[in-house]
N, C-alpha and C positions, 0 to 999 in steps of 0.2 A: 873817528877817535876812539881809542882804547881806553876803557873807563878802568880798566885795573892798572892804569899806569903806577911805577913805582912809589911808594908812600910809608909812612914812619908805622902806620895802622890800618888795618882793613877800612875803606870807606864803607861809608853807610846812605853818604848821599852824594851826589854827581850830578852838576848842572851845565848844560854845555851851550853857550852861544843861544838863550831861551829868548824869545822873542814873542810880545802879545800887543794886541791892537784890539781895540772895541770903537769899532767904526772907523773914524780919521785919527781916533786918540790913541797914539802909541803909549803904552805903560810899561811893558818891558823891551828894552831896546837891546838887548845880547848881553843878559847875567850868565855870569861864570861863578861857578861855586862849588867847593868841593868840603864835606863834611867829616870828617873820621870817627871812628864807632867807638861812643864813649865821651864825645866833646860836649860843650855845653854852648851854644852859638846864641847872642844875641843878635837878631835883625833890628836896625834902628833905622830912622830919616823921617823924612816930613810928610807931610800928608800930600796923597798921590804920586810918593816915592817907589811905589810897586810892592810894600811888605806883604801886604794881606793878598794881593795877587799871586805875588812867588807862593807863599804857602798854599793856596785854594791848587795852583798847579803840583804841589810836592805830594797833595792828599789825594789828587784825581779826581778836583772839582771841575776842574778847568782842563781843556785840552790846548796846547802851545800852537802859535802859527809856524813856527819854526824852531829847530833846536831839539835838545836829548835830555830828557830826565831819566837819571839813572837812580835808583832805589835798591838796598840793600834786601833778597828774599830769604828768610829764615825759616823757612820751609823747605828750603831745597841744603843739601849737602855745602858746608863751606859759607853758606851765606853768600851768594856773587851777587854782584848787581843786575837788575833787570832794566830794561828799555820800556818805562810807562807806557811812551807812546806807542808801543806795540801789546800793549793788554788790554785784553778784554774784560768785562766785568768780575767774569770769574779769577782771571788772574789778577785783576786789582784786591778782589776778597781774597784771597790767600796772602796777599802782604798786607792787607789791613789788620790781620790776626792779629799782629806785633806789633799795632798801632794804638795809640791813644791822642786823643784832641779837647784840650780844653778851650772851647771857643769865647770868644768875647763875647761879653754879657751873659755867660754861662752855658747857656744851650739848652738848659733843661727842659725835659718834656713836662707837660701836663700830668697829675697825678705824686704820689707820693716820693720820699727820698727813696725808699728803698723800689720800688719801681723803676726808679732813673737808673740804680745801678745794676740792679737784679737782670735787665732786660737783655743787656749785651751778654752777660754771661751763660744767659739760657740759650740765647738764639745764636752767638756767636762762637763761644768757647763750650755748647755742648750740656751745661751743668745742668743736675736736676734741681728742682724747687730749694731744695733741702741745702745743698751745695752753695746755691747763687746765697742763701740767706745768709750761712755762715760767713762766706766771702765779703755780702756785705757790711755785716756788723765789723769784721777785723779792717775794712777800706776804711770806716767812717772813726774807728778808733783812730786810724793810724794819722787821721788830719784831726785828732783831738776833740771830736764830738763824742758824745754817750750816744749809742746806739738805740735805748730804750729808751732815749726821748726826740731823738732826731726821726728815725726808720718810719716812723705814721705820719710825719709830718708831711702836709702838701707843700708842693713849691713855691704857691703864693705866700707860704707863713713863713718862707726863710729870708733874713735880711740879706743884703747883698753880701757884706763876708762871712757870712754862713752859706749862701750856695756857692759860693766860690769856693769853698772848703769841701762844698759836696761833689763839684763837678772835678774838681782833682782826685776825691777819694772814687769817684767815679771811674774816672781815668788810670788809678791807684789799682782797683781792683782786678780791670785786666790783664795785668803784669807786663803791661809793654815794654817792648827794650827799646821804641821810638816815640818819644812824645812831643806835640807840637800844641804849643801855646800862644794863642793869639791876644795880647794884652792883656794878661791875668791880673793884673793890679790896679790898672786903672780904675779912674771912680773912686778909690778907697780910702779911708783916713787910714794916716801913718800905721796906727797899730794895726788894721787887719791889713794892709801890704807888707809890714814886715813879717807879718806870719804866714802870709802865702810867699815870699820872698824864703823862707827857713823851707816850708813845704817842698817846692820846687828844689831847692837846697839837697834838702833829705833825699827826696824820693832820687834826683840824678843818681846818688852816691850808692843807691842799693843794684848791687849785679843781678840780673833774671838770669838763673842757670849756670851761672858761672860767665854771664856774658855781660860786659859793661852797656849802659845804657846812653842813649844820646837824646839831650834837650835839645830844641829849637825853640826859643822866644821871641815873639814879635813884643818888641815893649818900647814905651818913651819912659821906664822907668829907669833915673840916674839912679836911686839909691840901690835898685836891684843890682845895674852895673857894678857899682861901688863895693856893696856887700859882697857878690857871688862872685865876681871877678871872668866873667865869661868871654869867651873871644867872640870880638864886635865886627859885625858886617855894617856895616853903610851903605845904602840904596841911595842913589840923589840922580832924578832924571833916568831912571830907569835901567843903571846900569850900577854896578858892586862900584862903590866910590872909596871907602876906607876897607879894611880887613888886617886887623891885628888886635893889641893887647887894649885895655881897657886904660889902663897908664898912657899909650899913646894916644888914644881918640882922646881922653880928658885933657892932656896936655896940646893937644893939635890948636896951631894957629892958624888954619885953613880958614878961610872965607867961606867956605862952605862948613863945615863942621863947628865952630866956634860960635855963629848964630842959633844952629840946633840946639848944642847942647845949654848953652844958655836958657833955650825955649823949652827946653824937657820938663821943669817943673810945671809951665801951665797947661801942657799939651797931656800930662800924665795927671792932673787935676781934673779934666770934663768929664763930666758926667757920659754915663753909659748908659744905655738902653737896658731895660732888665730883657734877659733872652726868652724868648718865645720858644715853644715846642718845635 
């Protein structure tokens, strides 16, 4: 199948007939999804619907049983789509230069806030220590934190809301064109959840070198959907069950969507384990 089929905007992601099983358990049963450059997409669905497994394929942490996964390669002229299934680690690293991932539970390393942010700047972006330090300061300021107070703190000294902001600062510091968020507001109180929602929106609006940023968010956060109005993609039984606007999703009387929509606040409040390194 041609990944460059006519489309209103250049494609950032295209998934074609993606299947994945673990033993006898089929998790993805033929996912088809196209994401245009500059879109904000919320991936929703009940437990076991395949949301995180899909994201793990998109970032190259899992290999598909069958199907195709195409992502834009911003290191090449015109940012053409390339098939992840055919890339080696060097090819994946070329793509990842322009990505950032905010993991569920934050995924912060042991060490200070500055270490967490500067590590990738030095080893992925090739910055020297001084450049990485200045970029780290600007990144934490962008998420509403005081660099003089926060950069020297250890991971264990951060509250849940603060750790989320540091994780987003680490992503911002890389100046990515594509950001993946895995349940970025789950387990946070309403104040911090709203703050993270605003950060996601503000981050999404900032272009990088004249290129619009693409955001993909796995979430159960009904308030995030209501406030940010992303395109909503619901997975159910391993396939795309719904793909449309928040308004259509919220108004649906589908016997699959309605119970999930009503259950979202409880799923959103469940505790999340503190991220490990």
